[in-house]
Structure formats: C-alpha cells, structure tokens
N, C-alpha and C positions, 0 to 999 in steps of 0.2 A: 774301159769299163770306168763308172763315174764314182764318186763317193758316196752317192745314194743308194748305192747296191750292199747288199748283206748276204755272206753266205758263211758256210762252213765246209771245209777243205780237209781230207786225210790221205796221207800215204804210209801203208802198213806194207809195202812190196819188198821190204829188205830187212836187214838186222835193225835198222834204224826204225823211228817213229816220229812222224810229222803231222800236227794238227795245226791247222789255222783258221782262226774266226775273224770274219770281217764285218764289223759292225758299221758301215757307212764309213767314215773317215777314220775309224780307230780299227787297228789289225793287233791283233794277239797271235803269236807263233808260238808253239812248244814244241820244240826238237829235243829229241832222246835219239844221241848217235848211235846206241849200243842197248837194246832193250832184250837182249836173250830170246828171241822170238816169242815174247809175251804179249802179244798185241792183243790178244782177246782177253787177257787179265787185265791190262791197264788203258786200252784206248778209251773206253767210256768215262773213265775218270779224268783222262787228260782232256778229252771234249769238255766235259762239266767244267772243269777249272778254267780252260780257255774262255768258255762262254761267261762263266762269273766274272772274270778279269775285263771281259768287254762289254759286261752290262747288258747281256743280249740272252733271249730264250730261244731255242731251235725253231719254235713257230714263226718267229721274225725274219729267218733266213730267205731269201729269195730263191735261193736254189741250193744244191749239196753237190761236192764234188770229190771224187776218188783217183788217186792213181790206179791203174788197171794192170800194171805188169809191163814186160816181163819181170819175173824176181821169184819170190817164195811162192809157191802154189797157195800153200795155207796162209800166208799173211795177205796175199791179193784178195782171197774169199772173204777174209775178216774185214777188210776196209771196205769194199763192194756192198758186203751185206749189211754193214751199219748205216752206209749212205743210202741204200735203198730202203731200210728202215724208217730212216728219218724222212725221206721223200714220201714214202706211201702216208705215214702218219700225218705230214704236215701239207699234203697235197702239193709238191712243188716238184719241178723238174731237176735233173741231174746232169752232170758234167763229167765224161771220162776222158783222162789226160794220161797217156802211156809214159812208162819210166824214160824212155826215150826222148818224147816231147818235152818233158822238164828242161833238158839241155838245148833242145831246138829252140826254145824260146828265150834262152839266156846268151848263147855264144854266136858272136858276131864273126867267127872264122868262115870263109866261102866254103872251105870243104873241110870235113872233120867227121869222126866216127864217135858214137857214143859205145862204151863197153861195159856189161855187166858181169859178173862172174857168174857163171852156171854150175861151177865144180868140174872136178876130175881135169883140168886144164882145158875146159871149153867155156866159150863165152857167148851170149847174147848180144848180137851185133847189129846196129843199123846207122849207115853212112847218109850223111847230109851233103850234096853238092850244088852250090849257086842257088840255094834254097830249094832245091827238089829232094825228096824223101827217096831212099832205096828201100827195097824189100828187107825187111827183117829177118834176120840168119841166127842159126846155131852154129857155130863154128868152132873146131880144134885149135888150140893155142899157137900151133905152128904158122897158122895162116895169119892169125891177128897180129902175131909178132912180126910179120914181114910188112905190114902196113907202115907208109912213112909220113902219112897224113896225121895231123894232131888227133890224139885220142882222149875222150874224157869220160869220166865216171863216177862213183860216190864211194868207193871202196880203194882200200889199198891194194893196188896191184903191181905186180912185177912185169911192166911193160914199157918199151921205149916210147918216146914222145907222149907219154901219158899224163895229165894231170887230175888230181882228185878234186872236187868240188863238192859244196853242202846241198845236199837236195833241199835242206829246209830253207836256205836262202832263195830257190828258186821257184817253189811252189806259188807263191804269190804273183810271182811274174807269168808264169803258165796259166794260172786260171782267168788272169785279166788281160791276156794277150788279143782276145778277141778270135783267136783260132780254132778254138772247141766249141761245138753246139751244144746248146742245152736239148735234152730230150726226155723221153718217158723210160728210157730203157740205156744200160751201160752193161758191158760185158769184160771179162778179163782177156787181157793179150795172151795168149799161150804159144810161143814161138817153138814150143817141142812139148811134147807129151809128158805127162807126171811119171814119175818112177812106178808108180800102180800101175797105170795103164800100159807102160813098156813091159812090165813083168807079166801082165796077162796076156799080152801079143805073143811073149815066148813061151807060153804054156803050151 
C-alpha cells in the first residue's frame, strides 16, 4: 500500500484501544493500553483527535478498517459499528482484520501460536505454520500450556514460551500488508458463543 492512500483503522477488541489515521504519508497512532472497557465512551473522541492531528476529515479516507476479534464481545461490536457508520456515511469500503491476523502480519517465525485470554483459564488460539493458518479454537489452559512452539499475545499471560507484543505497533502493518481485501461488509469473529447465548441454551 503506497503513501497516496488514506484510511481510518480501529481496534476495540480487548482492554486496550487503538486508533490509527493514515493521511497519505502521515500516520497518527493513538494507543490506550487500558481503557477499562470504556470503548463506547472514548472511541469517537480518540478518532476525532487523531483526525485533527493528521489534518484529515473522515470523507477523505479511502476506506475504514476494524479488528473483528476474537476478544471482548461488546468491544468488537463497538469498533465494527463505528467503522460501518463511517463507511456508510462516506460511501467507502471496509476492511476486517482478526486479532490473530495482527500477529500473523508481523511475526516472522515459521511456526507459532497467537493466544488471547478468554477467561476462566481458557484461551482463543490460532496456529500459524509455514505460512498456513490453522483453524481458530477455544481451548483450556492445560492444552495451551503443553505447546512448545512460540506463543504471542497482547496481554500478560502466565504461559511458557510466551511473548507479549503491543497491538498498537502491529495495526498499521496489518492494514497495509495487502492480505486483507476491501468489501462492503465485515463481521465479527466469534470463536465461541457469548455468555448470554450460552446461558439461553442452558435453560
């Protein structure tokens, strides 16, 4: 992707918040490592601040991008909804990037796993081996702790062979990797059902 392209990208999939505005050659990244799940309160202010710093209006963006999960069900919906709103208002396409793909576009290891905390000693996991993507899974901690390949994520996790990276540093590389198509629709990646859905099924 060249410097003639402009876009707005957001990641609201976890406790952090990332807003990236690219105005051709100028990139503005606003990263909040802990926003206490207040994405709906601060997202638009962060986008507005990034736009002002980049000297850009939403209508000047060529497309809009959002990280689609897995992660916080509520956070994912907030980011996707914001991007859909911008895209509809500005008549522009959208790009969806999964939380796993953030790492796949940045890590050069031949084989590794991306691990995301799902609570209660369970994890969302996707493996990458020699450029091939394995099926995302929802796994208990004892299985994940048995892995011997490198593990990557964006949280502090008690796992061997694990390295924490900053998602804020990876969003621009993911958007500009050329791996993610533009389209009229994006949707959330839910590796498992929400707690509300699981509760309904147990009734």
